[in-house]
C-alpha positions, 0 to 999 in steps of 0.5 A: 731441936725440930724445925719445919719449912714451908716448901713446894720443892723440899729445897727452898722456903717458898710458901706461906705457912697457911697455904704450904703444899709441903712442910719439911721437918728436920732435926737439928743439932750441933752435929748436923741435921736430918729430915725426919718428916715431910707432910704434904697437903692437897692444893685446895684451900680445905686444909686449914692452919689447924691441920698444918699445926697438928702436922708439925707439933713438937717443932720449935720454929717454922720458916715460911715466906709470910705469916698472918698475925693470927697465924703467928699468935696460934703458932705461939700458943702451940709453942712454935715460933714463926720465922720468915725467909725470903722466897727461894731461900735454900733450906740447906743454908738455914739449916747450916746457920742453925747448926752453927748455933748448936741447934738453937 
């Protein structure tokens, strides 16, 4: 399964999805994980949620520190589940938990 993370530093979940400067995408299964893509976005507010959704098409879950209800609904329409994590949560710890569950 593919998982995306809203991050500024590629090591922690520390941003809202709709304002994320980067979305790191990982492939996760029972045998481990590997980063398969990193999508970077300009710091201005011109990049819309739609662009971020296109960038992570095919992921199952996206982690961020916060999601607006309308963003959650749009993600669900695209088959993506929104999951929150406290700011500063290490991406590695979330990946390890997903691996324990067999990538589900």
